[in-house]
C-alpha positions in Angstrom: 50.2 33.5 1.0 51.6 30.5 2.9 52.5 31.4 6.5 55.5 29.6 8.1 55.0 31.1 11.5 52.1 32.8 13.3 52.7 35.0 16.3 49.8 36.5 18.2 50.0 39.0 21.1 47.1 39.4 23.5 44.5 37.4 21.5 41.2 36.2 23.0 40.8 32.5 22.3 37.5 30.7 22.8 37.0 26.9 23.0 34.0 24.7 23.4 33.8 21.4 25.2 30.8 19.3 24.1 28.8 17.0 26.3 30.8 14.1 24.8 34.1 15.7 25.9 35.3 16.8 22.5 37.0 20.2 22.3 36.7 22.6 19.4 38.3 26.0 18.8 35.4 28.5 18.6 36.1 30.6 15.5 32.5 31.7 15.2 31.3 31.3 11.6 34.7 30.0 10.6 34.2 26.9 12.8 31.4 25.7 10.5 32.6 23.3 7.8 30.8 23.1 4.5 28.8 20.1 5.7 27.5 22.2 8.7 29.4 20.4 11.4 31.3 22.4 14.0 34.8 21.2 15.0 35.9 19.6 11.7 38.4 22.4 11.4 40.3 21.3 14.6 40.5 17.7 13.3 41.7 18.9 10.0 44.3 21.2 11.6 45.7 18.3 13.7 45.8 16.1 10.7 47.7 18.7 8.7 50.2 19.4 11.5 50.9 15.7 11.8 52.2 15.7 8.3 55.6 17.1 7.3 55.4 20.8 6.4 55.2 21.6 2.7 57.8 23.7 1.0 57.7 26.1 -2.0 58.7 23.1 -4.2 56.0 20.7 -3.0 52.3 20.6 -3.7 50.4 22.8 -1.3 47.7 21.2 0.8 46.1 24.3 2.1 47.0 27.6 3.7 48.6 26.0 6.8 50.6 23.4 4.9 53.9 25.3 5.4 53.3 26.3 9.0 56.2 25.5 11.3 55.5 27.5 14.4 52.7 29.1 16.4 53.5 31.4 19.3 50.8 33.1 21.4 51.7 35.5 24.1 49.5 36.9 26.9 46.3 35.4 25.6 43.0 35.3 27.3 41.4 31.9 27.0 37.8 30.9 27.7 36.5 27.4 27.6 32.7 27.0 27.5 32.3 23.5 29.0 28.9 22.0 28.2 29.9 18.7 29.8 30.3 20.3 33.3 27.9 23.2 32.6 30.4 26.0 33.3 32.9 28.4 31.7 36.6 28.2 32.6 38.8 31.3 32.2 42.6 31.7 31.9 43.2 35.5 31.9 46.9 34.9 31.1 48.2 32.2 28.7 51.3 31.6 26.6 51.5 28.9 24.0 54.4 27.8 21.9 54.0 25.1 19.2 56.7 23.8 16.8 56.0 21.5 13.9 58.7 18.9 13.2 60.6 18.5 10.0 58.9 15.1 9.5 55.6 16.3 10.8 54.1 16.2 14.3 54.1 19.0 16.8 55.7 19.6 20.2 54.9 22.5 22.4 54.2 24.0 25.7 51.6 26.2 27.4 51.6 28.2 30.6 48.2 29.4 31.9 47.0 31.3 34.9 43.5 30.0 35.7 40.8 32.0 37.5 38.8 29.5 39.5 36.2 31.3 41.6 38.4 33.5 43.8 41.4 31.3 43.5 44.1 31.3 40.9 46.2 28.4 39.8 49.1 27.9 37.4 48.8 25.2 34.7 51.9 24.1 32.9 51.4 21.8 29.9 53.7 20.1 27.4 52.3 18.3 24.4 53.4 16.0 21.6 51.5 15.2 18.5 53.4 12.4 16.8 53.9 12.6 13.0 51.4 10.7 10.9 48.8 10.6 13.7 46.2 12.8 15.3 46.6 11.5 18.8 48.2 13.8 21.4 50.3 13.0 24.5 50.1 15.6 27.2 51.8 16.1 30.5 50.3 18.8 32.8 51.0 20.2 36.3 48.5 22.2 38.2 49.5 24.3 41.2 47.4 23.7 44.4 43.7 24.4 44.2 40.9 23.9 46.7 38.5 21.2 45.3 35.7 22.3 47.7 35.7 25.8 46.1 35.3 24.2 42.7 32.4 22.1 44.0 30.6 25.3 45.1 31.1 26.8 41.7 30.2 23.8 39.5 27.3 21.7 40.7 28.5 18.6 38.7 31.7 18.7 40.8 29.7 18.4 44.1 31.5 15.1 45.0 34.6 17.2 45.6 33.0 19.3 48.4 34.5 17.3 51.3 38.1 18.0 50.1 38.6 21.4 51.7 42.4 21.3 51.4 44.9 22.4 48.8 45.5 19.8 46.1 48.1 19.9 43.3 47.8 17.7 40.2 50.4 16.1 37.9 48.9 14.3 35.0 49.6 12.4 31.8 46.9 12.4 29.2 46.3 10.8 25.8 43.8 12.7 23.6 42.1 11.6 20.4 41.6 13.5 17.1 38.8 15.7 18.6 40.8 16.3 21.8 38.6 13.7 23.5 40.2 12.0 26.5 41.2 8.5 25.8 43.5 7.7 28.7 44.6 9.6 31.9 47.0 9.1 34.8 46.7 11.5 37.6 48.9 12.0 40.7 47.4 14.2 43.4 49.5 16.0 46.1 47.3 17.1 49.0 48.2 19.6 51.7 46.8 20.0 55.1 43.2 21.1 55.5 
């Protein structure tokens, strides 16, 4: 069976962020590669999606080689963040990814984040160019109170003086393991 589209309604998705900043999809025992290293599956997935999709007439490269679209509705997302020593939650998320005819992926995600008594809306668009495993992301985060985050996550203590609403627009470049390689942030502060 070679899926061309995957649609999931109300799944629970778990991710892990390592101390070095790399992100892996936590699939439990399925995350382990034959060599025993976690996270290889995510790098392999990005590498596959960067290539043009296979057809019934071309050699198959694996079970996702013909995949053209992934749509996830009303997901619950959890990120266990070892770098910051916390767990982030998005009780509502929608994700739509489309693979290009010549490879690469474009997509969007809308998430409602639960941040210690406050909620925020995160809108993300991403592009994975064909023949590469590097991603370009633009993201907008609705206003949050950095001081509240500082109280929740000790490693964010330097944000404690900023007791005012701050919205963020960002442009990010991520590497093959979803590690941050370049970032540009624009902050919009309200009164506080």
